[in-house]
VEXDREN-2710 file (C-alpha; in Angstrom, 1 decimal):
% VEXDREN-2710
k/r/px/py/pz
1/MET/95.4/73.8/188.2
2/ILE/98.1/70.8/188.8
3/ALA/95.5/68.3/186.9
4/PHE/96.1/71.3/183.7
5/ARG/99.9/70.9/184.2
6/THR/99.5/67.1/184.1
7/LEU/97.3/67.2/181.0
8/LEU/99.8/69.4/179.2
9/ALA/103.0/67.5/180.2
10/ALA/101.1/64.2/179.2
11/ALA/100.2/66.1/175.8
12/ALA/103.8/66.8/175.3
13/ALA/105.2/63.2/175.9
14/THR/102.5/62.0/173.7
15/LEU/103.6/64.7/170.4
16/THR/107.2/63.6/171.3
17/LEU/106.6/60.2/171.1
18/ALA/104.2/60.8/168.0
19/LEU/107.2/62.4/165.8
20/PRO/109.8/60.8/163.1
21/LEU/112.7/59.7/165.2
22/ALA/115.9/61.5/164.3
23/ALA/119.4/61.1/165.4
24/GLN/121.8/64.0/165.6
25/THR/125.0/65.7/166.6
26/ASP/125.5/69.7/166.2
27/SER/126.3/68.8/162.5
28/ILE/124.5/66.0/161.3
29/THR/120.7/65.0/161.5
30/VAL/119.8/61.4/160.2
31/ASP/116.2/61.8/159.3
32/ASP/113.3/59.0/158.2
33/ALA/115.8/55.7/158.9
34/TYR/114.0/52.1/157.8
35/ALA/115.4/48.9/157.0
36/ARG/113.8/46.6/154.3
37/ALA/115.0/43.2/155.5
38/ALA/115.3/39.9/152.7
39/GLY/115.1/37.0/155.2
40/MET/116.9/35.3/157.6
41/GLY/120.7/34.9/156.9
42/LYS/120.2/37.2/153.7
43/SER/120.6/40.5/154.0
44/GLY/119.1/43.7/154.4
45/ALA/119.9/47.7/153.6
46/VAL/119.2/50.7/155.5
47/PHE/117.6/54.2/153.8
48/PHE/117.9/57.4/155.1
49/MET/118.3/61.4/154.6
50/LEU/121.5/62.8/155.6
51/HIS/121.4/66.6/156.9
52/ASN/125.2/68.3/157.0
53/MET/124.3/71.7/159.6
54/THR/127.6/73.0/159.5
55/ASP/129.3/75.4/156.7
56/ALA/132.0/72.1/155.9
57/ASP/131.8/68.7/153.8
58/ASP/131.5/65.9/155.4
59/ARG/131.5/62.2/154.7
60/LEU/130.0/59.2/155.8
61/ILE/132.4/56.7/155.9
62/ASP/131.5/53.9/157.8
63/ALA/128.5/51.9/159.4
64/ARG/128.6/49.2/162.1
65/ALA/125.3/46.7/163.2
66/ASP/125.1/44.1/165.0
67/VAL/122.5/42.8/163.5
68/ALA/124.4/41.5/160.5
69/LYS/127.8/39.5/159.7
70/LYS/129.1/42.4/157.6
71/VAL/127.4/46.0/157.1
72/GLU/128.9/48.2/154.1
73/LEU/128.2/51.5/152.2
74/HIS/126.8/50.8/148.8
75/THR/125.7/52.3/145.8
76/HIS/124.3/50.6/142.7
77/LYS/126.1/50.8/139.4
78/ASP/124.5/51.0/135.8
79/MET/125.6/48.2/133.8
80/GLY/124.3/49.5/130.0
81/ASP/122.1/46.1/129.9
82/GLY/118.9/47.4/132.1
83/VAL/120.9/46.3/135.2
84/MET/122.0/48.0/138.1
85/LYS/124.5/46.3/140.2
86/MET/125.4/47.1/144.0
87/MET/128.4/47.3/144.5
88/HIS/130.7/48.5/148.1
89/VAL/132.0/52.0/148.1
90/PRO/134.7/52.5/150.3
91/GLU/135.4/56.0/150.6
92/GLY/131.8/56.5/151.7
93/PHE/129.5/59.5/150.6
94/ALA/130.2/62.8/150.4
95/VAL/127.8/65.3/152.5
96/PRO/127.9/68.6/151.2
97/ALA/128.1/71.6/153.6
98/GLY/124.5/72.9/154.4
99/GLY/123.5/70.1/152.2
100/MET/121.7/66.9/152.3
101/HIS/122.6/63.3/150.7
102/ALA/119.9/60.4/150.5
103/LEU/120.2/57.1/151.2
104/ALA/117.6/55.6/149.3
105/ARG/116.1/52.3/147.5
106/GLY/117.8/52.8/143.9
107/GLY/121.0/54.7/144.9
108/ASP/123.5/54.8/147.6
109/HIS/122.2/53.1/150.7
110/VAL/123.8/50.8/154.0
111/MET/123.8/46.8/153.1
112/LEU/123.8/44.3/155.6
113/MET/124.7/41.2/154.6
114/GLY/124.1/38.3/156.3
115/LEU/121.7/39.0/158.9
116/THR/122.2/37.2/161.9
117/ALA/118.5/38.1/163.2
118/ASP/115.2/37.9/161.2
119/LEU/114.4/41.1/160.9
120/LYS/110.2/41.5/160.9
121/ASN/108.2/44.8/160.4
122/GLY/108.3/47.0/163.4
123/ASP/111.6/45.6/164.7
124/GLN/114.2/47.9/165.6
125/PHE/117.8/48.1/165.7
126/PRO/121.0/50.1/166.1
127/LEU/123.0/51.8/164.0
128/THR/126.1/53.6/164.0
129/LEU/127.2/56.0/161.4
130/VAL/130.7/57.5/161.4
131/PHE/131.7/60.2/159.8
132/GLU/135.4/61.9/159.2
133/LYS/134.3/65.0/161.1
134/ALA/131.0/64.6/163.0
135/GLY/132.5/61.8/164.2
136/GLU/129.5/58.5/165.3
137/ILE/126.3/59.0/165.2
138/THR/123.9/55.8/166.6
139/LEU/120.2/55.5/166.0
140/ASP/117.3/53.2/166.3
141/VAL/116.3/52.0/162.8
142/THR/112.7/50.6/162.3
143/VAL/112.6/47.7/159.9
144/ASP/109.6/48.4/157.6
145/ASN/109.2/45.8/155.1
146/ASP/106.2/46.8/154.0
147/ARG/107.4/50.4/152.3
148/GLN/107.1/50.9/149.0
149/GLY/109.9/52.3/146.7
150/GLU/110.3/55.6/145.4
151/PRO/109.2/56.3/141.6
152/GLY/111.5/55.8/139.1
153/GLY/113.4/53.1/140.9
154/MET/115.1/49.9/138.9
155/MET/115.3/46.4/139.6
156/MET/118.5/45.4/141.5
157/GLN/120.8/42.5/141.2
158/HIS/123.6/42.4/143.7
159/GLY/126.9/42.2/142.4
160/HIS/128.7/39.8/144.4
161/GLY/127.1/36.3/143.6
162/THR/125.8/36.2/146.7
163/GLY/122.3/36.8/146.1
164/HIS/122.0/39.5/148.4
165/GLY/119.2/41.0/146.0
166/MET/116.9/44.0/147.1
167/GLY/115.1/45.0/144.4
168/ASN/112.5/47.5/145.1
169/GLY/109.8/45.6/143.3
170/MET/109.5/48.1/140.2
171/ALA/109.9/47.4/136.9
172/PRO/112.7/49.5/134.9
173/SER/111.6/53.3/134.3
174/ASN/112.1/54.4/130.7
END
């Protein structure tokens, strides 16, 4: 009987470790967080899915990480010439009551500028997300530089003139 309990406990621990990492509060969950990096001293971006589990709207208003000199909430703007440019979104991103908001390649994301560490595949670093109502959520983000972009993505050009491009490697979609 003891061997069965030990085996059951080991199986439960293995299953728990195999599940995707998610951070949460009673009101917000963060799923599928990963980062991509352009190299030491350059830039990176973090992507994930936010789920608002409440009946009140919330807003992601800030993000912090020690792996970069500057961390900002960014989105892309169509400049009308087939090029998308990244831009800071100081007001943050709305997360509707009972809804979701994706921070994904080619769209809204957390921008890491002036990396202070070389982010290699499999590395992890803490990222703190700040919400108007839910407060702070800190999660471990895994670097996955090989992860492919979503279908229909566009080539990106960073609009700050500092060479922080984080293109997803896909040609513009028609």
